[in-house]
All heavy atoms as a GROMACS GRO file, in nm:
protein
  625
    1MET      N    1   0.085  -0.118   0.000
    1MET     CA    2   0.000   0.000   0.000
    1MET      C    3   0.090   0.124   0.000
    1MET      O    4   0.185   0.132   0.074
    1MET     CB    5  -0.088  -0.001   0.123
    1MET     CG    6  -0.175   0.117   0.137
    1MET     SD    7  -0.278   0.096   0.283
    1MET     CE    8  -0.372   0.240   0.274
    2LYS      N    9   0.054   0.218  -0.084
    2LYS     CA   10   0.132   0.341  -0.090
    2LYS      C   11   0.038   0.460  -0.082
    2LYS      O   12  -0.056   0.472  -0.158
    2LYS     CB   13   0.213   0.347  -0.220
    2LYS     CG   14   0.305   0.466  -0.225
    2LYS     CD   15   0.403   0.455  -0.337
    2LYS     CE   16   0.494   0.576  -0.330
    2LYS     NZ   17   0.613   0.561  -0.406
    3VAL      N   18   0.066   0.546   0.013
    3VAL     CA   19  -0.011   0.669   0.030
    3VAL      C   20   0.084   0.784   0.005
    3VAL      O   21   0.195   0.786   0.056
    3VAL     CB   22  -0.069   0.678   0.173
    3VAL    CG1   23  -0.139   0.811   0.194
    3VAL    CG2   24  -0.161   0.562   0.201
    4GLU      N   25   0.041   0.878  -0.077
    4GLU     CA   26   0.123   0.994  -0.106
    4GLU      C   27   0.039   1.120  -0.100
    4GLU      O   28  -0.070   1.124  -0.154
    4GLU     CB   29   0.184   0.980  -0.247
    4GLU     CG   30   0.333   0.983  -0.245
    4GLU     CD   31   0.392   0.969  -0.383
    4GLU    OE1   32   0.371   1.058  -0.467
    4GLU    OE2   33   0.458   0.867  -0.404
    5PHE      N   34   0.090   1.219  -0.031
    5PHE     CA   35   0.022   1.347  -0.024
    5PHE      C   36   0.066   1.437  -0.139
    5PHE      O   37   0.181   1.433  -0.181
    5PHE     CB   38   0.053   1.418   0.109
    5PHE     CG   39  -0.009   1.352   0.228
    5PHE    CD1   40   0.069   1.290   0.323
    5PHE    CD2   41  -0.146   1.352   0.245
    5PHE    CE1   42   0.013   1.230   0.434
    5PHE    CE2   43  -0.204   1.292   0.355
    5PHE     CZ   44  -0.124   1.230   0.450
    6THR      N   45  -0.025   1.518  -0.186
    6THR     CA   46   0.008   1.618  -0.287
    6THR      C   47   0.063   1.742  -0.216
    6THR      O   48   0.041   1.760  -0.095
    6THR     CB   49  -0.116   1.657  -0.369
    6THR    OG1   50  -0.209   1.721  -0.280
    6THR    CG2   51  -0.179   1.538  -0.436
    7PRO      N   52   0.132   1.829  -0.288
    7PRO     CA   53   0.179   1.953  -0.225
    7PRO      C   54   0.065   2.036  -0.164
    7PRO      O   55   0.082   2.099  -0.060
    7PRO     CB   56   0.248   2.028  -0.339
    7PRO     CG   57   0.294   1.920  -0.431
    7PRO     CD   58   0.186   1.815  -0.424
    8GLU      N   59  -0.052   2.032  -0.226
    8GLU     CA   60  -0.166   2.108  -0.172
    8GLU      C   61  -0.212   2.049  -0.037
    8GLU      O   62  -0.246   2.124   0.055
    8GLU     CB   63  -0.283   2.106  -0.270
    8GLU     CG   64  -0.258   2.185  -0.398
    8GLU     CD   65  -0.170   2.110  -0.499
    8GLU    OE1   66  -0.160   1.985  -0.492
    8GLU    OE2   67  -0.109   2.178  -0.584
    9GLU      N   68  -0.211   1.917  -0.025
    9GLU     CA   69  -0.250   1.853   0.101
    9GLU      C   70  -0.148   1.882   0.211
    9GLU      O   71  -0.184   1.910   0.325
    9GLU     CB   72  -0.265   1.702   0.081
    9GLU     CG   73  -0.382   1.665  -0.006
    9GLU     CD   74  -0.382   1.520  -0.047
    9GLU    OE1   75  -0.274   1.460  -0.067
    9GLU    OE2   76  -0.493   1.464  -0.061
   10VAL      N   77  -0.021   1.876   0.175
   10VAL     CA   78   0.085   1.907   0.272
   10VAL      C   79   0.075   2.053   0.314
   10VAL      O   80   0.091   2.087   0.432
   10VAL     CB   81   0.224   1.873   0.216
   10VAL    CG1   82   0.334   1.922   0.308
   10VAL    CG2   83   0.237   1.723   0.192
   11ASN      N   84   0.044   2.141   0.219
   11ASN     CA   85   0.028   2.282   0.252
   11ASN      C   86  -0.088   2.303   0.349
   11ASN      O   87  -0.078   2.385   0.440
   11ASN     CB   88   0.008   2.364   0.125
   11ASN     CG   89   0.007   2.512   0.154
   11ASN    OD1   90   0.101   2.564   0.213
   11ASN    ND2   91  -0.098   2.579   0.114
   12ALA      N   92  -0.197   2.231   0.330
   12ALA     CA   93  -0.311   2.243   0.421
   12ALA      C   94  -0.273   2.197   0.562
   12ALA      O   95  -0.309   2.263   0.661
   12ALA     CB   96  -0.428   2.161   0.369
   13MET      N   97  -0.196   2.088   0.572
   13MET     CA   98  -0.149   2.042   0.704
   13MET      C   99  -0.054   2.145   0.765
   13MET      O  100  -0.064   2.177   0.884
   13MET     CB  101  -0.077   1.908   0.691
   13MET     CG  102  -0.168   1.792   0.661
   13MET     SD  103  -0.082   1.634   0.664
   13MET     CE  104  -0.009   1.633   0.501
   14PHE      N  105   0.036   2.196   0.684
   14PHE     CA  106   0.133   2.296   0.726
   14PHE      C  107   0.062   2.420   0.780
   14PHE      O  108   0.095   2.470   0.888
   14PHE     CB  109   0.222   2.330   0.606
   14PHE     CG  110   0.328   2.433   0.631
   14PHE    CD1  111   0.439   2.403   0.706
   14PHE    CD2  112   0.318   2.559   0.574
   14PHE    CE1  113   0.540   2.497   0.726
   14PHE    CE2  114   0.416   2.654   0.594
   14PHE     CZ  115   0.527   2.623   0.670
   15ASP      N  116  -0.038   2.468   0.707
   15ASP     CA  117  -0.113   2.586   0.751
   15ASP      C  118  -0.186   2.561   0.882
   15ASP      O  119  -0.190   2.648   0.969
   15ASP     CB  120  -0.213   2.628   0.644
   15ASP     CG  121  -0.149   2.707   0.531
   15ASP    OD1  122  -0.036   2.757   0.550
   15ASP    OD2  123  -0.211   2.718   0.424
   16ALA      N  124  -0.243   2.441   0.899
   16ALA     CA  125  -0.314   2.409   1.024
   16ALA      C  126  -0.219   2.413   1.143
   16ALA      O  127  -0.254   2.466   1.249
   16ALA     CB  128  -0.381   2.272   1.012
   17VAL      N  129  -0.100   2.360   1.126
   17VAL     CA  130  -0.002   2.359   1.235
   17VAL      C  131   0.047   2.501   1.263
   17VAL      O  132   0.055   2.544   1.378
   17VAL     CB  133   0.116   2.266   1.202
   17VAL    CG1  134   0.229   2.281   1.302
   17VAL    CG2  135   0.069   2.121   1.196
   18ILE      N  136   0.079   2.575   1.157
   18ILE     CA  137   0.129   2.712   1.175
   18ILE      C  138   0.024   2.800   1.241
   18ILE      O  139   0.057   2.883   1.326
   18ILE     CB  140   0.175   2.771   1.040
   18ILE    CG1  141   0.295   2.693   0.987
   18ILE    CG2  142   0.210   2.918   1.053
   18ILE    CD1  143   0.417   2.692   1.077
   19ASP      N  144  -0.103   2.783   1.205
   19ASP     CA  145  -0.210   2.860   1.270
   19ASP      C  146  -0.212   2.836   1.421
   19ASP      O  147  -0.229   2.930   1.499
   19ASP     CB  148  -0.346   2.825   1.210
   19ASP     CG  149  -0.365   2.881   1.070
   19ASP    OD1  150  -0.290   2.975   1.032
   19ASP    OD2  151  -0.454   2.830   0.998
   20GLN      N  152  -0.193   2.711   1.461
   20GLN     CA  153  -0.190   2.678   1.604
   20GLN      C  154  -0.068   2.739   1.672
   20GLN      O  155  -0.078   2.789   1.784
   20GLN     CB  156  -0.190   2.525   1.623
   20GLN     CG  157  -0.316   2.457   1.578
   20GLN     CD  158  -0.435   2.496   1.663
   20GLN    OE1  159  -0.426   2.505   1.785
   20GLN    NE2  160  -0.546   2.524   1.598
   21VAL      N  161   0.045   2.737   1.605
   21VAL     CA  162   0.168   2.795   1.662
   21VAL      C  163   0.152   2.946   1.679
   21VAL      O  164   0.192   3.003   1.781
   21VAL     CB  165   0.290   2.762   1.574
   21VAL    CG1  166   0.413   2.841   1.617
   21VAL    CG2  167   0.320   2.613   1.578
   22LEU      N  168   0.090   3.011   1.581
   22LEU     CA  169   0.073   3.156   1.589
   22LEU      C  170  -0.024   3.198   1.699
   22LEU      O  171  -0.021   3.314   1.743
   22LEU     CB  172   0.027   3.211   1.454
   22LEU     CG  173   0.133   3.209   1.344
   22LEU    CD1  174   0.072   3.250   1.210
   22LEU    CD2  175   0.251   3.297   1.379
   23GLU      N  176  -0.107   3.107   1.746
   23GLU     CA  177  -0.198   3.139   1.856
   23GLU      C  178  -0.128   3.138   1.992
   23GLU      O  179  -0.183   3.187   2.090
   23GLU     CB  180  -0.316   3.042   1.857
   23GLU     CG  181  -0.413   3.064   1.742
   23GLU     CD  182  -0.527   2.964   1.743
   23GLU    OE1  183  -0.542   2.889   1.840
   23GLU    OE2  184  -0.602   2.963   1.644
   24LEU      N  185  -0.007   3.083   1.997
   24LEU     CA  186   0.068   3.081   2.122
   24LEU      C  187   0.115   3.222   2.156
   24LEU      O  188   0.120   3.309   2.070
   24LEU     CB  189   0.190   2.988   2.108
   24LEU     CG  190   0.161   2.843   2.079
   24LEU    CD1  191   0.291   2.768   2.053
   24LEU    CD2  192   0.085   2.779   2.193
   25LYS      N  193   0.150   3.242   2.280
   25LYS     CA  194   0.198   3.373   2.323
   25LYS      C  195   0.345   3.387   2.286
   25LYS      O  196   0.434   3.354   2.362
   25LYS     CB  197   0.178   3.389   2.473
   25LYS     CG  198   0.033   3.391   2.512
   25LYS     CD  199   0.014   3.413   2.659
   25LYS     CE  200  -0.136   3.408   2.687
   25LYS     NZ  201  -0.171   3.452   2.817
   26LEU      N  202   0.367   3.435   2.167
   26LEU     CA  203   0.502   3.457   2.115
   26LEU      C  204   0.524   3.606   2.096
   26LEU      O  205   0.429   3.683   2.083
   26LEU     CB  206   0.520   3.386   1.981
   26LEU     CG  207   0.501   3.235   1.979
   26LEU    CD1  208   0.503   3.183   1.837
   26LEU    CD2  209   0.608   3.166   2.061
   27GLY      N  210   0.649   3.642   2.089
   27GLY     CA  211   0.683   3.782   2.063
   27GLY      C  212   0.652   3.820   1.920
   27GLY      O  213   0.634   3.735   1.832
   28ARG      N  214   0.645   3.950   1.895
   28ARG     CA  215   0.613   3.998   1.760
   28ARG      C  216   0.716   3.953   1.657
   28ARG      O  217   0.682   3.917   1.546
   28ARG     CB  218   0.603   4.150   1.761
   28ARG     CG  219   0.482   4.200   1.837
   28ARG     CD  220   0.479   4.349   1.843
   28ARG     NE  221   0.463   4.405   1.708
   28ARG     CZ  222   0.466   4.533   1.679
   28ARG    NH1  223   0.485   4.621   1.776
   28ARG    NH2  224   0.451   4.576   1.557
   29THR      N  225   0.844   3.957   1.696
   29THR     CA  226   0.948   3.917   1.601
   29THR      C  227   0.940   3.767   1.569
   29THR      O  228   0.963   3.726   1.455
   29THR     CB  229   1.089   3.950   1.654
   29THR    OG1  230   1.108   3.889   1.782
   29THR    CG2  231   1.107   4.101   1.666
   30ASP      N  232   0.904   3.686   1.670
   30ASP     CA  233   0.890   3.542   1.646
   30ASP      C  234   0.773   3.514   1.552
   30ASP      O  235   0.785   3.434   1.459
   30ASP     CB  236   0.868   3.467   1.778
   30ASP     CG  237   0.990   3.472   1.868
   30ASP    OD1  238   1.103   3.484   1.814
   30ASP    OD2  239   0.974   3.464   1.991
   31LYS      N  240   0.661   3.581   1.577
   31LYS     CA  241   0.545   3.563   1.490
   31LYS      C  242   0.575   3.610   1.348
   31LYS      O  243   0.534   3.546   1.250
   31LYS     CB  244   0.424   3.637   1.546
   31LYS     CG  245   0.361   3.568   1.665
   31LYS     CD  246   0.235   3.637   1.708
   31LYS     CE  247   0.173   3.562   1.825
   31LYS     NZ  248   0.042   3.614   1.862
   32ALA      N  249   0.648   3.719   1.335
   32ALA     CA  250   0.684   3.770   1.203
   32ALA      C  251   0.775   3.670   1.130
   32ALA      O  252   0.759   3.647   1.010
   32ALA     CB  253   0.753   3.905   1.215
   33SER      N  254   0.867   3.609   1.203
   33SER     CA  255   0.956   3.509   1.143
   33SER      C  256   0.877   3.389   1.095
   33SER      O  257   0.902   3.335   0.986
   33SER     CB  258   1.061   3.464   1.244
   33SER     OG  259   1.145   3.569   1.278
   34ILE      N  260   0.781   3.346   1.173
   34ILE     CA  261   0.698   3.230   1.135
   34ILE      C  262   0.613   3.264   1.012
   34ILE      O  263   0.601   3.183   0.921
   34ILE     CB  264   0.611   3.184   1.254
   34ILE    CG1  265   0.702   3.125   1.363
   34ILE    CG2  266   0.508   3.082   1.209
   34ILE    CD1  267   0.632   3.098   1.493
   35ARG      N  268   0.557   3.383   1.010
   35ARG     CA  269   0.477   3.424   0.893
   35ARG      C  270   0.564   3.433   0.768
   35ARG      O  271   0.522   3.393   0.659
   35ARG     CB  272   0.408   3.557   0.921
   35ARG     CG  273   0.292   3.544   1.016
   35ARG     CD  274   0.210   3.673   1.023
   35ARG     NE  275   0.101   3.657   1.115
   35ARG     CZ  276   0.099   3.708   1.239
   35ARG    NH1  277   0.201   3.781   1.282
   35ARG    NH2  278  -0.005   3.688   1.318
   36ARG      N  279   0.686   3.483   0.783
   36ARG     CA  280   0.779   3.491   0.671
   36ARG      C  281   0.813   3.350   0.621
   36ARG      O  282   0.816   3.325   0.500
   36ARG     CB  283   0.907   3.563   0.715
   36ARG     CG  284   0.982   3.627   0.603
   36ARG     CD  285   1.097   3.718   0.651
   36ARG     NE  286   1.062   3.806   0.761
   36ARG     CZ  287   1.109   3.795   0.887
   36ARG    NH1  288   1.195   3.701   0.918
   36ARG    NH2  289   1.073   3.879   0.981
   37TRP      N  290   0.835   3.259   0.714
   37TRP     CA  291   0.864   3.120   0.679
   37TRP      C  292   0.746   3.058   0.605
   37TRP      O  293   0.763   2.985   0.509
   37TRP     CB  294   0.897   3.041   0.806
   37TRP     CG  295   0.932   2.899   0.786
   37TRP    CD1  296   1.023   2.848   0.697
   37TRP    CD2  297   0.878   2.788   0.855
   37TRP    NE1  298   1.029   2.710   0.708
   37TRP    CE2  299   0.940   2.671   0.805
   37TRP    CE3  300   0.782   2.774   0.954
   37TRP    CZ2  301   0.911   2.545   0.851
   37TRP    CZ3  302   0.753   2.647   1.002
   37TRP    CH2  303   0.817   2.535   0.949
   38ARG      N  304   0.624   3.089   0.650
   38ARG     CA  305   0.503   3.038   0.583
   38ARG      C  306   0.498   3.088   0.439
   38ARG      O  307   0.465   3.012   0.347
   38ARG     CB  308   0.378   3.083   0.658
   38ARG     CG  309   0.250   3.044   0.588
   38ARG     CD  310   0.130   3.107   0.653
   38ARG     NE  311   0.067   3.010   0.739
   38ARG     CZ  312  -0.034   3.035   0.820
   38ARG    NH1  313  -0.082   3.158   0.828
   38ARG    NH2  314  -0.088   2.942   0.894
   39THR      N  315   0.534   3.214   0.419
   39THR     CA  316   0.533   3.270   0.284
   39THR      C  317   0.637   3.203   0.195
   39THR      O  318   0.612   3.175   0.078
   39THR     CB  319   0.560   3.422   0.290
   39THR    OG1  320   0.462   3.483   0.374
   39THR    CG2  321   0.555   3.485   0.152
   40GLU      N  322   0.754   3.175   0.252
   40GLU     CA  323   0.861   3.110   0.177
   40GLU      C  324   0.825   2.967   0.137
   40GLU      O  325   0.879   2.915   0.040
   40GLU     CB  326   0.990   3.109   0.258
   40GLU     CG  327   1.050   3.246   0.277
   40GLU     CD  328   1.163   3.246   0.379
   40GLU    OE1  329   1.196   3.139   0.434
   40GLU    OE2  330   1.218   3.355   0.404
   41THR      N  331   0.737   2.904   0.212
   41THR     CA  332   0.699   2.765   0.182
   41THR      C  333   0.557   2.759   0.126
   41THR      O  334   0.484   2.665   0.152
   41THR     CB  335   0.710   2.677   0.308
   41THR    OG1  336   0.638   2.737   0.413
   41THR    CG2  337   0.852   2.653   0.347
   42SER      N  338   0.521   2.857   0.048
   42SER     CA  339   0.389   2.857  -0.013
   42SER      C  340   0.385   2.754  -0.125
   42SER      O  341   0.489   2.711  -0.175
   42SER     CB  342   0.354   2.996  -0.065
   42SER     OG  343   0.448   3.037  -0.161
   43PRO      N  344   0.265   2.711  -0.166
   43PRO     CA  345   0.255   2.610  -0.272
   43PRO      C  346   0.327   2.652  -0.399
   43PRO      O  347   0.326   2.768  -0.437
   43PRO     CB  348   0.104   2.600  -0.297
   43PRO     CG  349   0.041   2.652  -0.174
   43PRO     CD  350   0.136   2.754  -0.118
   44GLY      N  351   0.395   2.558  -0.460
   44GLY     CA  352   0.466   2.585  -0.584
   44GLY      C  353   0.613   2.620  -0.565
   44GLY      O  354   0.688   2.624  -0.661
   45THR      N  355   0.654   2.644  -0.442
   45THR     CA  356   0.795   2.678  -0.418
   45THR      C  357   0.877   2.550  -0.401
   45THR      O  358   0.823   2.442  -0.374
   45THR     CB  359   0.811   2.764  -0.292
   45THR    OG1  360   0.765   2.690  -0.178
   45THR    CG2  361   0.735   2.895  -0.303
   46ALA      N  362   1.007   2.565  -0.417
   46ALA     CA  363   1.097   2.450  -0.398
   46ALA      C  364   1.092   2.400  -0.254
   46ALA      O  365   1.101   2.279  -0.229
   46ALA     CB  366   1.238   2.489  -0.436
   47ALA      N  367   1.076   2.492  -0.159
   47ALA     CA  368   1.070   2.452  -0.018
   47ALA      C  369   0.947   2.365   0.008
   47ALA      O  370   0.956   2.266   0.084
   47ALA     CB  371   1.067   2.576   0.071
   48MET      N  372   0.833   2.397  -0.053
   48MET     CA  373   0.713   2.316  -0.033
   48MET      C  374   0.729   2.180  -0.100
   48MET      O  375   0.684   2.078  -0.048
   48MET     CB  376   0.589   2.388  -0.086
   48MET     CG  377   0.460   2.309  -0.066
   48MET     SD  378   0.430   2.250   0.104
   48MET     CE  379   0.385   2.400   0.185
   49GLN      N  380   0.794   2.177  -0.214
   49GLN     CA  381   0.819   2.049  -0.282
   49GLN      C  382   0.908   1.960  -0.195
   49GLN      O  383   0.882   1.841  -0.181
   49GLN     CB  384   0.882   2.072  -0.420
   49GLN     CG  385   0.898   1.945  -0.500
   49GLN     CD  386   0.765   1.876  -0.528
   49GLN    OE1  387   0.664   1.941  -0.553
   49GLN    NE2  388   0.765   1.745  -0.522
   50LEU      N  389   1.009   2.019  -0.135
   50LEU     CA  390   1.099   1.944  -0.047
   50LEU      C  391   1.022   1.894   0.076
   50LEU      O  392   1.039   1.778   0.117
   50LEU     CB  393   1.217   2.030  -0.005
   50LEU     CG  394   1.320   1.966   0.086
   50LEU    CD1  395   1.385   1.846   0.018
   50LEU    CD2  396   1.425   2.068   0.126
   51LEU      N  397   0.940   1.979   0.134
   51LEU     CA  398   0.860   1.939   0.249
   51LEU      C  399   0.766   1.825   0.212
   51LEU      O  400   0.751   1.728   0.287
   51LEU     CB  401   0.781   2.058   0.304
   51LEU     CG  402   0.693   2.030   0.426
   51LEU    CD1  403   0.777   1.983   0.544
   51LEU    CD2  404   0.613   2.154   0.464
   52THR      N  405   0.704   1.831   0.096
   52THR     CA  406   0.614   1.725   0.049
   52THR      C  407   0.690   1.594   0.034
   52THR      O  408   0.641   1.489   0.078
   52THR     CB  409   0.550   1.765  -0.085
   52THR    OG1  410   0.479   1.887  -0.068
   52THR    CG2  411   0.456   1.658  -0.136
   53GLU      N  412   0.808   1.600  -0.024
   53GLU     CA  413   0.889   1.478  -0.040
   53GLU      C  414   0.926   1.418   0.095
   53GLU      O  415   0.917   1.297   0.115
   53GLU     CB  416   1.016   1.509  -0.120
   53GLU     CG  417   0.990   1.539  -0.265
   53GLU     CD  418   1.112   1.591  -0.338
   53GLU    OE1  419   1.224   1.585  -0.281
   53GLU    OE2  420   1.096   1.639  -0.452
   54LYS      N  421   0.964   1.502   0.190
   54LYS     CA  422   1.002   1.454   0.323
   54LYS      C  423   0.883   1.393   0.396
   54LYS      O  424   0.896   1.289   0.461
   54LYS     CB  425   1.063   1.566   0.406
   54LYS     CG  426   1.203   1.602   0.361
   54LYS     CD  427   1.263   1.706   0.452
   54LYS     CE  428   1.406   1.735   0.411
   54LYS     NZ  429   1.473   1.821   0.506
   55VAL      N  430   0.766   1.457   0.387
   55VAL     CA  431   0.646   1.402   0.452
   55VAL      C  432   0.612   1.266   0.392
   55VAL      O  433   0.583   1.171   0.466
   55VAL     CB  434   0.527   1.501   0.438
   55VAL    CG1  435   0.396   1.434   0.474
   55VAL    CG2  436   0.548   1.623   0.524
   56ASN      N  437   0.616   1.255   0.260
   56ASN     CA  438   0.583   1.128   0.195
   56ASN      C  439   0.685   1.019   0.228
   56ASN      O  440   0.648   0.904   0.250
   56ASN     CB  441   0.570   1.146   0.044
   56ASN     CG  442   0.441   1.216   0.008
   56ASN    OD1  443   0.339   1.200   0.074
   56ASN    ND2  444   0.445   1.296  -0.097
   57GLU      N  445   0.814   1.053   0.233
   57GLU     CA  446   0.916   0.956   0.270
   57GLU      C  447   0.895   0.906   0.412
   57GLU      O  448   0.904   0.787   0.439
   57GLU     CB  449   1.055   1.017   0.257
   57GLU     CG  450   1.102   1.037   0.116
   57GLU     CD  451   1.230   1.118   0.107
   57GLU    OE1  452   1.293   1.147   0.213
   57GLU    OE2  453   1.271   1.152  -0.006
   58GLU      N  454   0.867   0.998   0.504
   58GLU     CA  455   0.847   0.961   0.644
   58GLU      C  456   0.721   0.876   0.661
   58GLU      O  457   0.720   0.780   0.736
   58GLU     CB  458   0.838   1.086   0.731
   58GLU     CG  459   0.831   1.058   0.878
   58GLU     CD  460   0.957   0.994   0.934
   58GLU    OE1  461   1.065   1.007   0.873
   58GLU    OE2  462   0.947   0.929   1.040
   59LEU      N  463   0.616   0.912   0.589
   59LEU     CA  464   0.493   0.834   0.594
   59LEU      C  465   0.517   0.692   0.546
   59LEU      O  466   0.473   0.596   0.608
   59LEU     CB  467   0.384   0.902   0.510
   59LEU     CG  468   0.250   0.834   0.504
   59LEU    CD1  469   0.184   0.836   0.641
   59LEU    CD2  470   0.161   0.902   0.402
   60GLN      N  471   0.588   0.678   0.436
   60GLN     CA  472   0.618   0.545   0.382
   60GLN      C  473   0.707   0.466   0.477
   60GLN      O  474   0.687   0.346   0.497
   60GLN     CB  475   0.685   0.558   0.244
   60GLN     CG  476   0.694   0.428   0.169
   60GLN     CD  477   0.556   0.368   0.140
   60GLN    OE1  478   0.462   0.440   0.110
   60GLN    NE2  479   0.546   0.239   0.152
   61ARG      N  480   0.805   0.532   0.538
   61ARG     CA  481   0.894   0.465   0.633
   61ARG      C  482   0.818   0.415   0.754
   61ARG      O  483   0.835   0.301   0.798
   61ARG     CB  484   1.006   0.560   0.675
   61ARG     CG  485   1.115   0.493   0.758
   61ARG     CD  486   1.226   0.589   0.792
   61ARG     NE  487   1.186   0.695   0.882
   61ARG     CZ  488   1.171   0.680   1.014
   61ARG    NH1  489   1.190   0.565   1.070
   61ARG    NH2  490   1.134   0.783   1.088
   62GLU      N  491   0.729   0.498   0.808
   62GLU     CA  492   0.649   0.458   0.924
   62GLU      C  493   0.553   0.345   0.889
   62GLU      O  494   0.531   0.254   0.968
   62GLU     CB  495   0.572   0.576   0.981
   62GLU     CG  496   0.658   0.672   1.058
   62GLU     CD  497   0.725   0.607   1.178
   62GLU    OE1  498   0.661   0.529   1.251
   62GLU    OE2  499   0.845   0.633   1.198
   63TYR      N  500   0.495   0.350   0.770
   63TYR     CA  501   0.405   0.244   0.728
   63TYR      C  502   0.482   0.112   0.715
   63TYR      O  503   0.437   0.008   0.759
   63TYR     CB  504   0.336   0.277   0.596
   63TYR     CG  505   0.251   0.164   0.546
   63TYR    CD1  506   0.129   0.136   0.606
   63TYR    CD2  507   0.294   0.081   0.443
   63TYR    CE1  508   0.051   0.030   0.563
   63TYR    CE2  509   0.217  -0.024   0.399
   63TYR     CZ  510   0.095  -0.050   0.460
   63TYR     OH  511   0.019  -0.155   0.418
   64GLY      N  512   0.600   0.118   0.656
   64GLY     CA  513   0.682  -0.002   0.641
   64GLY      C  514   0.722  -0.061   0.775
   64GLY      O  515   0.728  -0.183   0.792
   65ARG      N  516   0.746   0.024   0.872
   65ARG     CA  517   0.783  -0.022   1.005
   65ARG      C  518   0.665  -0.087   1.077
   65ARG      O  519   0.682  -0.178   1.156
   65ARG     CB  520   0.835   0.094   1.088
   65ARG     CG  521   0.891   0.048   1.221
   65ARG     CD  522   0.927   0.160   1.313
   65ARG     NE  523   1.021   0.256   1.258
   65ARG     CZ  524   1.053   0.366   1.320
   65ARG    NH1  525   0.999   0.397   1.436
   65ARG    NH2  526   1.138   0.450   1.266
   66SER      N  527   0.545  -0.040   1.048
   66SER     CA  528   0.427  -0.090   1.119
   66SER      C  529   0.371  -0.218   1.059
   66SER      O  530   0.287  -0.282   1.122
   66SER     CB  531   0.317   0.016   1.121
   66SER     OG  532   0.264   0.033   0.990
   67GLU      N  533   0.417  -0.256   0.940
   67GLU     CA  534   0.367  -0.379   0.880
   67GLU      C  535   0.412  -0.498   0.963
   67GLU      O  536   0.524  -0.504   1.013
   67GLU     CB  537   0.420  -0.396   0.738
   67GLU     CG  538   0.353  -0.306   0.638
   67GLU     CD  539   0.403  -0.332   0.497
   67GLU    OE1  540   0.526  -0.353   0.480
   67GLU    OE2  541   0.319  -0.332   0.407
   68VAL      N  542   0.322  -0.596   0.976
   68VAL     CA  543   0.352  -0.716   1.054
   68VAL      C  544   0.428  -0.813   0.964
   68VAL      O  545   0.393  -0.833   0.848
   68VAL     CB  546   0.221  -0.781   1.104
   68VAL    CG1  547   0.248  -0.908   1.178
   68VAL    CG2  548   0.144  -0.682   1.190
   69SER      N  549   0.530  -0.871   1.021
   69SER     CA  550   0.610  -0.967   0.945
   69SER      C  551   0.528  -1.092   0.916
   69SER      O  552   0.447  -1.137   0.997
   69SER     CB  553   0.734  -1.006   1.027
   69SER     OG  554   0.803  -1.110   0.963
   70ALA      N  555   0.550  -1.151   0.799
   70ALA     CA  556   0.481  -1.273   0.761
   70ALA      C  557   0.537  -1.393   0.837
   70ALA      O  558   0.472  -1.498   0.846
   70ALA     CB  559   0.494  -1.296   0.611
   71ILE      N  560   0.655  -1.381   0.894
   71ILE     CA  561   0.716  -1.490   0.970
   71ILE      C  562   0.668  -1.478   1.114
   71ILE      O  563   0.690  -1.378   1.181
   71ILE     CB  564   0.869  -1.483   0.963
   71ILE    CG1  565   0.915  -1.490   0.819
   71ILE    CG2  566   0.930  -1.593   1.049
   71ILE    CD1  567   1.062  -1.463   0.801
   72LYS      N  568   0.603  -1.584   1.162
   72LYS     CA  569   0.548  -1.585   1.297
   72LYS      C  570   0.612  -1.697   1.377
   72LYS      O  571   0.637  -1.805   1.325
   72LYS     CB  572   0.396  -1.608   1.295
   72LYS     CG  573   0.318  -1.503   1.222
   72LYS     CD  574   0.287  -1.393   1.314
   72LYS     CE  575   0.197  -1.295   1.240
   72LYS     NZ  576   0.175  -1.177   1.309
   73LYS      N  577   0.636  -1.670   1.501
   73LYS     CA  578   0.688  -1.772   1.591
   73LYS      C  579   0.570  -1.858   1.637
   73LYS      O  580   0.470  -1.805   1.682
   73LYS     CB  581   0.755  -1.704   1.710
   73LYS     CG  582   0.824  -1.797   1.805
   73LYS     CD  583   0.893  -1.717   1.914
   73LYS     CE  584   0.964  -1.807   2.009
   73LYS     NZ  585   1.027  -1.729   2.116
   74PRO      N  586   0.580  -1.989   1.626
   74PRO     CA  587   0.470  -2.074   1.669
   74PRO      C  588   0.446  -2.065   1.819
   74PRO      O  589   0.536  -2.036   1.897
   74PRO     CB  590   0.511  -2.215   1.629
   74PRO     CG  591   0.653  -2.206   1.587
   74PRO     CD  592   0.690  -2.062   1.572
   75ASP      N  593   0.321  -2.088   1.859
   75ASP     CA  594   0.283  -2.080   2.001
   75ASP      C  595   0.366  -2.174   2.087
   75ASP      O  596   0.406  -2.140   2.197
   75ASP     CB  597   0.134  -2.117   2.019
   75ASP     CG  598   0.044  -2.017   1.953
   75ASP    OD1  599   0.094  -1.918   1.901
   75ASP    OD2  600  -0.079  -2.041   1.952
   76TRP      N  601   0.391  -2.295   2.036
   76TRP     CA  602   0.456  -2.396   2.116
   76TRP      C  603   0.605  -2.370   2.133
   76TRP      O  604   0.672  -2.433   2.214
   76TRP     CB  605   0.434  -2.536   2.056
   76TRP     CG  606   0.466  -2.543   1.909
   76TRP    CD1  607   0.380  -2.526   1.805
   76TRP    CD2  608   0.594  -2.565   1.851
   76TRP    NE1  609   0.446  -2.536   1.687
   76TRP    CE2  610   0.577  -2.562   1.712
   76TRP    CE3  611   0.722  -2.588   1.902
   76TRP    CZ2  612   0.683  -2.580   1.623
   76TRP    CZ3  613   0.826  -2.607   1.813
   76TRP    CH2  614   0.806  -2.603   1.676
   77ALA      N  615   0.662  -2.273   2.060
   77ALA     CA  616   0.806  -2.247   2.066
   77ALA      C  617   0.841  -2.131   2.159
   77ALA      O  618   0.942  -2.068   2.144
   77ALA     CB  619   0.859  -2.221   1.927
   78SER      N  620   0.760  -2.104   2.257
   78SER     CA  621   0.789  -1.990   2.344
   78SER      C  622   0.876  -2.025   2.455
   78SER      O  623   0.962  -2.056   2.499
   78SER     CB  624   0.663  -1.931   2.402
   78SER     OG  625   0.573  -2.026   2.445
   0.00000   0.00000   0.00000
């Protein structure tokens, strides 16, 4: 099974997280830096493409780790 997010889906997740971070009690300069970072990673930019690739790689890695092995130890061999 392979699940892959599009850059638009990753951007929607990114925006949801950033919105929550901006609601925290941060200084003006910190909030401005986060907003600037959000602008730099807008859809269509190289940074968003890289973020999309990283999210998809991590998702695939976690899925591969969670799959159950086909080799099972028999009950009587414990």
